[in-house]
N, C-alpha and C positions, 0 to 999 in steps of 0.2 A: 283113159290119156291120162294116164300119169308123166311128170317130165314135159309135159306140152304147155308152155306159156299160153297158150294161146285158148285153152280148154280147162273148165269151162270160163270161159268169157261172157261177163254180162255188161250192155252199153253203161257208158259216161252219160249223165247228166246232157251233155254237149251234143252229142250223138243224137237222142232221143230226136233232138228238133232236128238235124240236119241231114239224118241218111234215113230212108226210105221203110217205114214200117216194118216191114216181114225181116229187116236184118237187123235194126238198132233195139229191137224191143226183145225176150225173150217171148219163147209161144206159153204165156201164160193167160191168155185170152180166147176164146174163139173169133172163127172168122168175122162174123157178126158183131163182133165188137170192138175188133179192127176197124173192121169198113164204117162202123158208127166214130168211131177214135180219128178216121182220114179225114171224115164228114166235119167234125166237132172241129177241128185244127183248121180246116180251110176257109171255116165261121168266127172262129175265133184264135189266128194265130199269136194275140198276143198272150195268151194263157196258156203257160207249160203243165204238161201232165206225161208222168214217167214213173214208172215202175219207182219205189220206195220199199224200204227195209223191208225184211220182213214176209215176203209176197203181197204185198201190198197194192195201191194203186194210188197217186200222189196229185193235185195240181195247186197250183198255184194261181191267185189271180189278183194282176195288178192293181190299184184301186187309180182313178184318178187324181188323187189331188196328194196324192203320194201311201205308203202301207200297200200291204195284199193283204188277199181270203187266202186262208191253208184250208183245205181239205181234200180228206182223205178213204178208201172206200178197202173192203177186203177183195172189190170183184170190180174192173174195168168198167164191166155195166154198173154199176151202182154206183162207180164213181161217173159216170157220165149223165147218168139221172141225179145226182147231185148239181151236177155243173150247171143242168137243164133249168131246175129249179133256181139256185141263184143267180144265171146270167136273165131270167125269164123278165121282162116286164111286171111292173109290179099288180096290174090286173088282171096277167096270165098264169098266176103264180095259181098252185096246186089247190087247193084248196078257200079260196076268193084272192081277195086283193090287199094289200095291205095291212098292217095290223092296226085296232084303232086305237086311237089316245081315248084313256078312260078317263071323262069329267066328273066332276063333283061339282 
């Protein structure tokens, strides 16, 4: 649709948080991933999850004392898996607990 400024249109970062997901995010994820994203956003409203550059997905997790943690993955499912690891309580992280300090 050449000449139509509305097509194609990619949602802006602000729209990703304020508009319903089915309207704001281009269909670059499965229905099950979109359902996971909706549940994740409900559980973690402070974490920004959005479509990044070159078809990737990215998230920004604010830190308690300032700063932030950034994560990016090729698919939304991979990003949600990674966010689950990053936001899990220390004892619930895959592979065990937090890393141990080496004593000498």
